[in-house]
TORKOL-4160 file (C-alpha; in steps of 0.2 Angstrom, whole numbers, padded with zeros to 4 digits, m for minus):
408
<pt num="1" X="0055" Y="0065" Z="0121"/>
<pt num="2" X="0056" Y="0053" Z="0136"/>
<pt num="3" X="0047" Y="0036" Z="0136"/>
<pt num="4" X="0036" Y="0041" Z="0150"/>
<pt num="5" X="0030" Y="0058" Z="0142"/>
<pt num="6" X="0028" Y="0048" Z="0125"/>
<pt num="7" X="0017" Y="0035" Z="0134"/>
<pt num="8" X="0007" Y="0048" Z="0142"/>
<pt num="9" X="0003" Y="0057" Z="0125"/>
<pt num="10" X="m0001" Y="0041" Z="0116"/>
<pt num="11" X="m0013" Y="0036" Z="0130"/>
<pt num="12" X="m0021" Y="0053" Z="0130"/>
<pt num="13" X="m0023" Y="0052" Z="0111"/>
<pt num="14" X="m0030" Y="0035" Z="0113"/>
<pt num="15" X="m0043" Y="0040" Z="0126"/>
<pt num="16" X="m0048" Y="0056" Z="0118"/>
<pt num="17" X="m0050" Y="0048" Z="0101"/>
<pt num="18" X="m0061" Y="0035" Z="0108"/>
<pt num="19" X="m0047" Y="0022" Z="0105"/>
<pt num="20" X="m0045" Y="0028" Z="0088"/>
<pt num="21" X="m0030" Y="0038" Z="0082"/>
<pt num="22" X="m0030" Y="0052" Z="0069"/>
<pt num="23" X="m0015" Y="0052" Z="0058"/>
<pt num="24" X="m0006" Y="0065" Z="0048"/>
<pt num="25" X="m0003" Y="0063" Z="0029"/>
<pt num="26" X="0014" Y="0054" Z="0025"/>
<pt num="27" X="0022" Y="0059" Z="0009"/>
<pt num="28" X="0036" Y="0049" Z="0000"/>
<pt num="29" X="0045" Y="0054" Z="m0016"/>
<pt num="30" X="0053" Y="0042" Z="m0029"/>
<pt num="31" X="0067" Y="0049" Z="m0039"/>
<pt num="32" X="0064" Y="0037" Z="m0054"/>
<pt num="33" X="0046" Y="0041" Z="m0057"/>
<pt num="34" X="0035" Y="0056" Z="m0061"/>
<pt num="35" X="0020" Y="0061" Z="m0050"/>
<pt num="36" X="0003" Y="0058" Z="m0057"/>
<pt num="37" X="m0005" Y="0073" Z="m0048"/>
<pt num="38" X="m0020" Y="0065" Z="m0042"/>
<pt num="39" X="m0016" Y="0062" Z="m0023"/>
<pt num="40" X="m0023" Y="0080" Z="m0019"/>
<pt num="41" X="m0006" Y="0086" Z="m0014"/>
<pt num="42" X="m0005" Y="0105" Z="m0020"/>
<pt num="43" X="0004" Y="0105" Z="m0036"/>
<pt num="44" X="0017" Y="0118" Z="m0030"/>
<pt num="45" X="0022" Y="0105" Z="m0017"/>
<pt num="46" X="0025" Y="0090" Z="m0028"/>
<pt num="47" X="0044" Y="0094" Z="m0027"/>
<pt num="48" X="0044" Y="0101" Z="m0009"/>
<pt num="49" X="0057" Y="0088" Z="m0004"/>
<pt num="50" X="0069" Y="0093" Z="m0018"/>
<pt num="51" X="0070" Y="0090" Z="m0036"/>
<pt num="52" X="0085" Y="0079" Z="m0033"/>
<pt num="53" X="0075" Y="0067" Z="m0023"/>
<pt num="54" X="0061" Y="0066" Z="m0035"/>
<pt num="55" X="0043" Y="0071" Z="m0035"/>
<pt num="56" X="0030" Y="0065" Z="m0022"/>
<pt num="57" X="0020" Y="0051" Z="m0030"/>
<pt num="58" X="0016" Y="0041" Z="m0015"/>
<pt num="59" X="0006" Y="0043" Z="0001"/>
<pt num="60" X="0009" Y="0030" Z="0014"/>
<pt num="61" X="m0005" Y="0025" Z="0026"/>
<pt num="62" X="m0004" Y="0019" Z="0044"/>
<pt num="63" X="0014" Y="0016" Z="0041"/>
<pt num="64" X="0027" Y="0009" Z="0053"/>
<pt num="65" X="0039" Y="0006" Z="0039"/>
<pt num="66" X="0054" Y="0017" Z="0034"/>
<pt num="67" X="0055" Y="0022" Z="0016"/>
<pt num="68" X="0071" Y="0015" Z="0008"/>
<pt num="69" X="0076" Y="0029" Z="m0003"/>
<pt num="70" X="0094" Y="0029" Z="m0002"/>
<pt num="71" X="0107" Y="0042" Z="0003"/>
<pt num="72" X="0099" Y="0058" Z="0010"/>
<pt num="73" X="0083" Y="0050" Z="0016"/>
<pt num="74" X="0077" Y="0057" Z="0032"/>
<pt num="75" X="0077" Y="0044" Z="0046"/>
<pt num="76" X="0058" Y="0045" Z="0048"/>
<pt num="77" X="0053" Y="0046" Z="0030"/>
<pt num="78" X="0038" Y="0034" Z="0027"/>
<pt num="79" X="0032" Y="0034" Z="0045"/>
<pt num="80" X="0014" Y="0039" Z="0050"/>
<pt num="81" X="0012" Y="0051" Z="0065"/>
<pt num="82" X="m0002" Y="0052" Z="0077"/>
<pt num="83" X="m0011" Y="0069" Z="0079"/>
<pt num="84" X="m0017" Y="0076" Z="0095"/>
<pt num="85" X="m0024" Y="0094" Z="0097"/>
<pt num="86" X="m0019" Y="0097" Z="0079"/>
<pt num="87" X="0000" Y="0093" Z="0082"/>
<pt num="88" X="0010" Y="0078" Z="0078"/>
<pt num="89" X="0015" Y="0070" Z="0094"/>
<pt num="90" X="0022" Y="0053" Z="0090"/>
<pt num="91" X="0025" Y="0041" Z="0076"/>
<pt num="92" X="0013" Y="0026" Z="0075"/>
<pt num="93" X="0029" Y="0015" Z="0075"/>
<pt num="94" X="0035" Y="0022" Z="0092"/>
<pt num="95" X="0017" Y="0021" Z="0099"/>
<pt num="96" X="0015" Y="0003" Z="0095"/>
<pt num="97" X="0033" Y="m0001" Z="0102"/>
<pt num="98" X="0028" Y="0006" Z="0119"/>
<pt num="99" X="0009" Y="0002" Z="0119"/>
<pt num="100" X="0007" Y="m0012" Z="0107"/>
<pt num="101" X="m0004" Y="m0023" Z="0118"/>
<pt num="102" X="m0016" Y="m0008" Z="0121"/>
<pt num="103" X="m0017" Y="m0003" Z="0102"/>
<pt num="104" X="m0016" Y="m0020" Z="0093"/>
<pt num="105" X="m0020" Y="m0033" Z="0107"/>
<pt num="106" X="m0009" Y="m0045" Z="0117"/>
<pt num="107" X="m0012" Y="m0059" Z="0104"/>
<pt num="108" X="m0006" Y="m0049" Z="0089"/>
<pt num="109" X="0009" Y="m0043" Z="0098"/>
<pt num="110" X="0014" Y="m0060" Z="0104"/>
<pt num="111" X="0011" Y="m0069" Z="0088"/>
<pt num="112" X="0017" Y="m0055" Z="0075"/>
<pt num="113" X="0027" Y="m0043" Z="0085"/>
<pt num="114" X="0018" Y="m0027" Z="0079"/>
<pt num="115" X="0009" Y="m0020" Z="0064"/>
<pt num="116" X="0016" Y="m0029" Z="0050"/>
<pt num="117" X="0008" Y="m0021" Z="0034"/>
<pt num="118" X="0012" Y="m0006" Z="0024"/>
<pt num="119" X="m0002" Y="0002" Z="0014"/>
<pt num="120" X="0000" Y="0017" Z="0002"/>
<pt num="121" X="m0007" Y="0026" Z="m0013"/>
<pt num="122" X="0004" Y="0027" Z="m0027"/>
<pt num="123" X="0001" Y="0039" Z="m0042"/>
<pt num="124" X="0012" Y="0040" Z="m0057"/>
<pt num="125" X="0010" Y="0049" Z="m0074"/>
<pt num="126" X="0017" Y="0033" Z="m0083"/>
<pt num="127" X="0021" Y="0015" Z="m0079"/>
<pt num="128" X="0034" Y="0009" Z="m0066"/>
<pt num="129" X="0048" Y="m0002" Z="m0072"/>
<pt num="130" X="0046" Y="m0021" Z="m0073"/>
<pt num="131" X="0051" Y="m0027" Z="m0055"/>
<pt num="132" X="0049" Y="m0039" Z="m0042"/>
<pt num="133" X="0049" Y="m0040" Z="m0023"/>
<pt num="134" X="0060" Y="m0053" Z="m0015"/>
<pt num="135" X="0053" Y="m0068" Z="m0005"/>
<pt num="136" X="0058" Y="m0071" Z="0013"/>
<pt num="137" X="0072" Y="m0083" Z="0007"/>
<pt num="138" X="0081" Y="m0069" Z="m0003"/>
<pt num="139" X="0076" Y="m0054" Z="0007"/>
<pt num="140" X="0083" Y="m0063" Z="0023"/>
<pt num="141" X="0101" Y="m0062" Z="0015"/>
<pt num="142" X="0100" Y="m0043" Z="0016"/>
<pt num="143" X="0092" Y="m0042" Z="0033"/>
<pt num="144" X="0075" Y="m0039" Z="0027"/>
<pt num="145" X="0058" Y="m0048" Z="0025"/>
<pt num="146" X="0050" Y="m0053" Z="0008"/>
<pt num="147" X="0035" Y="m0044" Z="0002"/>
<pt num="148" X="0018" Y="m0050" Z="m0005"/>
<pt num="149" X="0007" Y="m0036" Z="m0011"/>
<pt num="150" X="m0010" Y="m0032" Z="m0018"/>
<pt num="151" X="m0019" Y="m0018" Z="m0027"/>
<pt num="152" X="m0036" Y="m0009" Z="m0029"/>
<pt num="153" X="m0039" Y="0005" Z="m0040"/>
<pt num="154" X="m0051" Y="0017" Z="m0031"/>
<pt num="155" X="m0064" Y="0025" Z="m0044"/>
<pt num="156" X="m0064" Y="0041" Z="m0033"/>
<pt num="157" X="m0046" Y="0044" Z="m0037"/>
<pt num="158" X="m0046" Y="0038" Z="m0055"/>
<pt num="159" X="m0056" Y="0051" Z="m0065"/>
<pt num="160" X="m0041" Y="0052" Z="m0077"/>
<pt num="161" X="m0031" Y="0037" Z="m0081"/>
<pt num="162" X="m0014" Y="0046" Z="m0086"/>
<pt num="163" X="m0002" Y="0039" Z="m0099"/>
<pt num="164" X="m0002" Y="0020" Z="m0098"/>
<pt num="165" X="m0017" Y="0012" Z="m0088"/>
<pt num="166" X="m0010" Y="m0005" Z="m0091"/>
<pt num="167" X="0001" Y="m0017" Z="m0080"/>
<pt num="168" X="0013" Y="m0029" Z="m0087"/>
<pt num="169" X="0012" Y="m0045" Z="m0076"/>
<pt num="170" X="0024" Y="m0060" Z="m0076"/>
<pt num="171" X="0032" Y="m0068" Z="m0091"/>
<pt num="172" X="0024" Y="m0076" Z="m0107"/>
<pt num="173" X="0024" Y="m0095" Z="m0106"/>
<pt num="174" X="0039" Y="m0101" Z="m0116"/>
<pt num="175" X="0051" Y="m0088" Z="m0109"/>
<pt num="176" X="0067" Y="m0095" Z="m0104"/>
<pt num="177" X="0079" Y="m0090" Z="m0090"/>
<pt num="178" X="0092" Y="m0087" Z="m0104"/>
<pt num="179" X="0080" Y="m0074" Z="m0112"/>
<pt num="180" X="0080" Y="m0064" Z="m0096"/>
<pt num="181" X="0098" Y="m0066" Z="m0093"/>
<pt num="182" X="0101" Y="m0058" Z="m0111"/>
<pt num="183" X="0090" Y="m0044" Z="m0105"/>
<pt num="184" X="0101" Y="m0040" Z="m0090"/>
<pt num="185" X="0117" Y="m0042" Z="m0101"/>
<pt num="186" X="0110" Y="m0028" Z="m0112"/>
<pt num="187" X="0107" Y="m0016" Z="m0097"/>
<pt num="188" X="0118" Y="m0002" Z="m0103"/>
<pt num="189" X="0113" Y="m0003" Z="m0121"/>
<pt num="190" X="0097" Y="0006" Z="m0119"/>
<pt num="191" X="0080" Y="m0003" Z="m0118"/>
<pt num="192" X="0084" Y="m0021" Z="m0113"/>
<pt num="193" X="0067" Y="m0026" Z="m0120"/>
<pt num="194" X="0062" Y="m0036" Z="m0105"/>
<pt num="195" X="0044" Y="m0031" Z="m0109"/>
<pt num="196" X="0045" Y="m0041" Z="m0125"/>
<pt num="197" X="0043" Y="m0057" Z="m0114"/>
<pt num="198" X="0028" Y="m0050" Z="m0103"/>
<pt num="199" X="0010" Y="m0047" Z="m0106"/>
<pt num="200" X="0000" Y="m0031" Z="m0102"/>
<pt num="201" X="m0017" Y="m0031" Z="m0094"/>
<pt num="202" X="m0029" Y="m0016" Z="m0096"/>
<pt num="203" X="m0033" Y="m0009" Z="m0078"/>
<pt num="204" X="m0050" Y="m0005" Z="m0073"/>
<pt num="205" X="m0055" Y="0006" Z="m0058"/>
<pt num="206" X="m0064" Y="m0004" Z="m0045"/>
<pt num="207" X="m0054" Y="m0019" Z="m0048"/>
<pt num="208" X="m0037" Y="m0026" Z="m0042"/>
<pt num="209" X="m0024" Y="m0039" Z="m0041"/>
<pt num="210" X="m0014" Y="m0050" Z="m0029"/>
<pt num="211" X="0004" Y="m0052" Z="m0032"/>
<pt num="212" X="0015" Y="m0064" Z="m0022"/>
<pt num="213" X="0034" Y="m0061" Z="m0020"/>
<pt num="214" X="0045" Y="m0066" Z="m0035"/>
<pt num="215" X="0032" Y="m0060" Z="m0048"/>
<pt num="216" X="0038" Y="m0047" Z="m0061"/>
<pt num="217" X="0026" Y="m0033" Z="m0063"/>
<pt num="218" X="0026" Y="m0015" Z="m0071"/>
<pt num="219" X="0012" Y="m0006" Z="m0063"/>
<pt num="220" X="0002" Y="0006" Z="m0074"/>
<pt num="221" X="m0004" Y="0024" Z="m0072"/>
<pt num="222" X="m0020" Y="0022" Z="m0062"/>
<pt num="223" X="m0019" Y="0028" Z="m0044"/>
<pt num="224" X="m0017" Y="0012" Z="m0034"/>
<pt num="225" X="m0022" Y="0008" Z="m0016"/>
<pt num="226" X="m0008" Y="m0005" Z="m0012"/>
<pt num="227" X="m0008" Y="m0016" Z="0004"/>
<pt num="228" X="0008" Y="m0026" Z="0007"/>
<pt num="229" X="0019" Y="m0034" Z="0020"/>
<pt num="230" X="0029" Y="m0020" Z="0029"/>
<pt num="231" X="0045" Y="m0021" Z="0019"/>
<pt num="232" X="0052" Y="m0009" Z="0005"/>
<pt num="233" X="0062" Y="m0023" Z="m0004"/>
<pt num="234" X="0062" Y="m0023" Z="m0023"/>
<pt num="235" X="0073" Y="m0026" Z="m0038"/>
<pt num="236" X="0070" Y="m0017" Z="m0055"/>
<pt num="237" X="0073" Y="m0028" Z="m0070"/>
<pt num="238" X="0069" Y="m0015" Z="m0084"/>
<pt num="239" X="0083" Y="m0004" Z="m0089"/>
<pt num="240" X="0073" Y="0010" Z="m0097"/>
<pt num="241" X="0055" Y="0017" Z="m0095"/>
<pt num="242" X="0048" Y="0030" Z="m0106"/>
<pt num="243" X="0066" Y="0034" Z="m0113"/>
<pt num="244" X="0072" Y="0037" Z="m0095"/>
<pt num="245" X="0086" Y="0025" Z="m0089"/>
<pt num="246" X="0084" Y="0015" Z="m0074"/>
<pt num="247" X="0100" Y="0013" Z="m0063"/>
<pt num="248" X="0108" Y="m0004" Z="m0061"/>
<pt num="249" X="0108" Y="0000" Z="m0043"/>
<pt num="250" X="0089" Y="m0001" Z="m0042"/>
<pt num="251" X="0091" Y="m0019" Z="m0048"/>
<pt num="252" X="0103" Y="m0024" Z="m0035"/>
<pt num="253" X="0097" Y="m0013" Z="m0021"/>
<pt num="254" X="0092" Y="m0028" Z="m0010"/>
<pt num="255" X="0105" Y="m0041" Z="m0017"/>
<pt num="256" X="0120" Y="m0047" Z="m0007"/>
<pt num="257" X="0136" Y="m0038" Z="m0011"/>
<pt num="258" X="0144" Y="m0053" Z="m0018"/>
<pt num="259" X="0130" Y="m0057" Z="m0029"/>
<pt num="260" X="0127" Y="m0040" Z="m0037"/>
<pt num="261" X="0135" Y="m0046" Z="m0054"/>
<pt num="262" X="0129" Y="m0064" Z="m0053"/>
<pt num="263" X="0115" Y="m0064" Z="m0066"/>
<pt num="264" X="0111" Y="m0082" Z="m0061"/>
<pt num="265" X="0108" Y="m0077" Z="m0043"/>
<pt num="266" X="0098" Y="m0061" Z="m0049"/>
<pt num="267" X="0087" Y="m0072" Z="m0060"/>
<pt num="268" X="0084" Y="m0085" Z="m0046"/>
<pt num="269" X="0074" Y="m0071" Z="m0037"/>
<pt num="270" X="0061" Y="m0074" Z="m0050"/>
<pt num="271" X="0047" Y="m0087" Z="m0045"/>
<pt num="272" X="0048" Y="m0095" Z="m0062"/>
<pt num="273" X="0032" Y="m0106" Z="m0062"/>
<pt num="274" X="0021" Y="m0092" Z="m0056"/>
<pt num="275" X="0028" Y="m0080" Z="m0069"/>
<pt num="276" X="0025" Y="m0091" Z="m0084"/>
<pt num="277" X="0008" Y="m0097" Z="m0077"/>
<pt num="278" X="m0004" Y="m0099" Z="m0092"/>
<pt num="279" X="m0019" Y="m0094" Z="m0081"/>
<pt num="280" X="m0011" Y="m0079" Z="m0073"/>
<pt num="281" X="m0026" Y="m0068" Z="m0073"/>
<pt num="282" X="m0037" Y="m0082" Z="m0065"/>
<pt num="283" X="m0025" Y="m0084" Z="m0051"/>
<pt num="284" X="m0022" Y="m0066" Z="m0047"/>
<pt num="285" X="m0036" Y="m0054" Z="m0053"/>
<pt num="286" X="m0048" Y="m0047" Z="m0040"/>
<pt num="287" X="m0065" Y="m0039" Z="m0041"/>
<pt num="288" X="m0075" Y="m0033" Z="m0025"/>
<pt num="289" X="m0085" Y="m0046" Z="m0016"/>
<pt num="290" X="m0099" Y="m0042" Z="m0003"/>
<pt num="291" X="m0095" Y="m0045" Z="0015"/>
<pt num="292" X="m0114" Y="m0048" Z="0017"/>
<pt num="293" X="m0129" Y="m0039" Z="0011"/>
<pt num="294" X="m0132" Y="m0024" Z="0023"/>
<pt num="295" X="m0139" Y="m0011" Z="0011"/>
<pt num="296" X="m0156" Y="m0011" Z="0021"/>
<pt num="297" X="m0146" Y="m0006" Z="0036"/>
<pt num="298" X="m0138" Y="0009" Z="0028"/>
<pt num="299" X="m0121" Y="0003" Z="0022"/>
<pt num="300" X="m0112" Y="m0009" Z="0012"/>
<pt num="301" X="m0095" Y="m0017" Z="0014"/>
<pt num="302" X="m0085" Y="m0026" Z="0000"/>
<pt num="303" X="m0069" Y="m0036" Z="0001"/>
<pt num="304" X="m0057" Y="m0027" Z="m0011"/>
<pt num="305" X="m0041" Y="m0035" Z="m0007"/>
<pt num="306" X="m0041" Y="m0054" Z="m0003"/>
<pt num="307" X="m0033" Y="m0070" Z="m0008"/>
<pt num="308" X="m0018" Y="m0068" Z="0003"/>
<pt num="309" X="m0023" Y="m0080" Z="0016"/>
<pt num="310" X="m0023" Y="m0071" Z="0032"/>
<pt num="311" X="m0008" Y="m0061" Z="0029"/>
<pt num="312" X="m0017" Y="m0045" Z="0025"/>
<pt num="313" X="m0034" Y="m0039" Z="0018"/>
<pt num="314" X="m0044" Y="m0024" Z="0014"/>
<pt num="315" X="m0063" Y="m0018" Z="0013"/>
<pt num="316" X="m0072" Y="m0004" Z="0006"/>
<pt num="317" X="m0085" Y="0003" Z="0017"/>
<pt num="318" X="m0099" Y="0014" Z="0010"/>
<pt num="319" X="m0111" Y="0022" Z="0022"/>
<pt num="320" X="m0126" Y="0030" Z="0013"/>
<pt num="321" X="m0131" Y="0048" Z="0015"/>
<pt num="322" X="m0139" Y="0052" Z="0032"/>
<pt num="323" X="m0136" Y="0035" Z="0039"/>
<pt num="324" X="m0129" Y="0031" Z="0056"/>
<pt num="325" X="m0122" Y="0014" Z="0058"/>
<pt num="326" X="m0110" Y="0003" Z="0069"/>
<pt num="327" X="m0097" Y="m0008" Z="0061"/>
<pt num="328" X="m0088" Y="m0022" Z="0071"/>
<pt num="329" X="m0071" Y="m0030" Z="0065"/>
<pt num="330" X="m0060" Y="m0043" Z="0072"/>
<pt num="331" X="m0044" Y="m0033" Z="0074"/>
<pt num="332" X="m0036" Y="m0016" Z="0072"/>
<pt num="333" X="m0036" Y="m0007" Z="0055"/>
<pt num="334" X="m0030" Y="0008" Z="0046"/>
<pt num="335" X="m0043" Y="0019" Z="0037"/>
<pt num="336" X="m0043" Y="0032" Z="0023"/>
<pt num="337" X="m0058" Y="0042" Z="0018"/>
<pt num="338" X="m0060" Y="0044" Z="m0001"/>
<pt num="339" X="m0077" Y="0052" Z="m0003"/>
<pt num="340" X="m0089" Y="0062" Z="0008"/>
<pt num="341" X="m0089" Y="0068" Z="0026"/>
<pt num="342" X="m0096" Y="0063" Z="0043"/>
<pt num="343" X="m0089" Y="0055" Z="0059"/>
<pt num="344" X="m0080" Y="0039" Z="0063"/>
<pt num="345" X="m0082" Y="0037" Z="0082"/>
<pt num="346" X="m0080" Y="0054" Z="0089"/>
<pt num="347" X="m0068" Y="0060" Z="0076"/>
<pt num="348" X="m0074" Y="0071" Z="0061"/>
<pt num="349" X="m0068" Y="0065" Z="0044"/>
<pt num="350" X="m0069" Y="0071" Z="0027"/>
<pt num="351" X="m0061" Y="0068" Z="0010"/>
<pt num="352" X="m0051" Y="0084" Z="0006"/>
<pt num="353" X="m0050" Y="0093" Z="m0010"/>
<pt num="354" X="m0032" Y="0099" Z="m0009"/>
<pt num="355" X="m0019" Y="0096" Z="0004"/>
<pt num="356" X="m0004" Y="0107" Z="0006"/>
<pt num="357" X="0013" Y="0099" Z="0011"/>
<pt num="358" X="0013" Y="0098" Z="0030"/>
<pt num="359" X="m0005" Y="0101" Z="0032"/>
<pt num="360" X="m0015" Y="0090" Z="0044"/>
<pt num="361" X="m0030" Y="0082" Z="0036"/>
<pt num="362" X="m0046" Y="0073" Z="0043"/>
<pt num="363" X="m0046" Y="0058" Z="0031"/>
<pt num="364" X="m0034" Y="0045" Z="0039"/>
<pt num="365" X="m0037" Y="0035" Z="0055"/>
<pt num="366" X="m0030" Y="0020" Z="0064"/>
<pt num="367" X="m0043" Y="0010" Z="0074"/>
<pt num="368" X="m0037" Y="0000" Z="0088"/>
<pt num="369" X="m0042" Y="m0018" Z="0091"/>
<pt num="370" X="m0052" Y="m0014" Z="0106"/>
<pt num="371" X="m0062" Y="m0001" Z="0096"/>
<pt num="372" X="m0064" Y="m0012" Z="0081"/>
<pt num="373" X="m0071" Y="m0027" Z="0091"/>
<pt num="374" X="m0083" Y="m0016" Z="0101"/>
<pt num="375" X="m0090" Y="m0008" Z="0085"/>
<pt num="376" X="m0086" Y="0009" Z="0077"/>
<pt num="377" X="m0100" Y="0021" Z="0075"/>
<pt num="378" X="m0100" Y="0029" Z="0057"/>
<pt num="379" X="m0111" Y="0044" Z="0053"/>
<pt num="380" X="m0113" Y="0051" Z="0036"/>
<pt num="381" X="m0117" Y="0069" Z="0037"/>
<pt num="382" X="m0118" Y="0073" Z="0019"/>
<pt num="383" X="m0128" Y="0071" Z="0003"/>
<pt num="384" X="m0117" Y="0059" Z="m0005"/>
<pt num="385" X="m0110" Y="0042" Z="0000"/>
<pt num="386" X="m0096" Y="0042" Z="0013"/>
<pt num="387" X="m0083" Y="0030" Z="0007"/>
<pt num="388" X="m0068" Y="0023" Z="0016"/>
<pt num="389" X="m0055" Y="0010" Z="0013"/>
<pt num="390" X="m0050" Y="m0001" Z="0028"/>
<pt num="391" X="m0034" Y="m0011" Z="0028"/>
<pt num="392" X="m0030" Y="m0026" Z="0040"/>
<pt num="393" X="m0015" Y="m0035" Z="0045"/>
<pt num="394" X="m0012" Y="m0053" Z="0048"/>
<pt num="395" X="m0022" Y="m0064" Z="0060"/>
<pt num="396" X="m0038" Y="m0053" Z="0058"/>
<pt num="397" X="m0048" Y="m0059" Z="0043"/>
<pt num="398" X="m0046" Y="m0078" Z="0040"/>
<pt num="399" X="m0063" Y="m0078" Z="0033"/>
<pt num="400" X="m0058" Y="m0067" Z="0018"/>
<pt num="401" X="m0062" Y="m0074" Z="0001"/>
<pt num="402" X="m0051" Y="m0084" Z="m0010"/>
<pt num="403" X="m0045" Y="m0079" Z="m0027"/>
<pt num="404" X="m0059" Y="m0080" Z="m0040"/>
<pt num="405" X="m0073" Y="m0077" Z="m0027"/>
<pt num="406" X="m0080" Y="m0063" Z="m0037"/>
<pt num="407" X="m0086" Y="m0076" Z="m0050"/>
<pt num="408" X="m0098" Y="m0085" Z="m0038"/>
């Protein structure tokens, strides 16, 4: 499709949607994990992309980031698509590349160059291997960007907790670099026992965590709403999970070729002081914080992801049954409906019961800067709360709370 035709379709979708885009679901498999079956994807479609590529355990939201799933990955895997007249017309990535100022505003494009966050649901039967995401310094060596990330566990998607609703974070105080080096040296001997040096925290729906780059973590089996920098870098440090071996290739995926057997270099990717922090939970744990008290106006917004400075943030918006409200925000955001039905702007929305692979839903939107700042009208047409999660990129919410704000 030529640029002129693409630009015309993007503008048409922008205008017809009231400066809001409807998006198609974006499904991503992971070969080293087992789907938790709570993302509402039809069970028969969990391996729709082929058993060799793994089950579908992630849904990426408002994504302009390509999934890095190795050989055989389709070139657009991970990318969100704009829907117009019940057809996918263009990737959100392409739309922002040709109409970035229209969608995100001139200031965001000049300062950040585009939409810089990746948001997803991930849903696994058991835990993910203990791993980290590189910081900018290490990621730059392989042509990538570092990745901070944060989690929230939506109650609406966590009626069952699956096999291991705990996450290992960091390393126990007193752990040495030699301890971790010995774990890497034992990689091909079965379980390298790296979790012996970490601590598991019980996960609770309705709470979350903020995790900067360089911190080891082994996420548990709750459905997780994850907001992060738009990068798919990682390094797996655990050699076996639930008796399934983890390939060494997943440790060195984003390690320079000449460093892939250099254990000292690999360990240097760990932010040591943050991992052995005696007050780890105090410095990373999140609970919802009210944006302000608006219950009398028919809705309530809560900060659910914060503490990242102005890199990214997220809110949970609840509109009460039968209410018609208008919500203003400072910049563009992605939106996913997790409960109820109604309208956002002039677009009908609803949380689906089951989604077939390839089916277009009415639960995911991208709200432009212009629409957000003017105010988005939200109508709850049902008899239960209409609940949606809203994720924001950098430069939008400098007023978001600091870690620990929920205690106040």
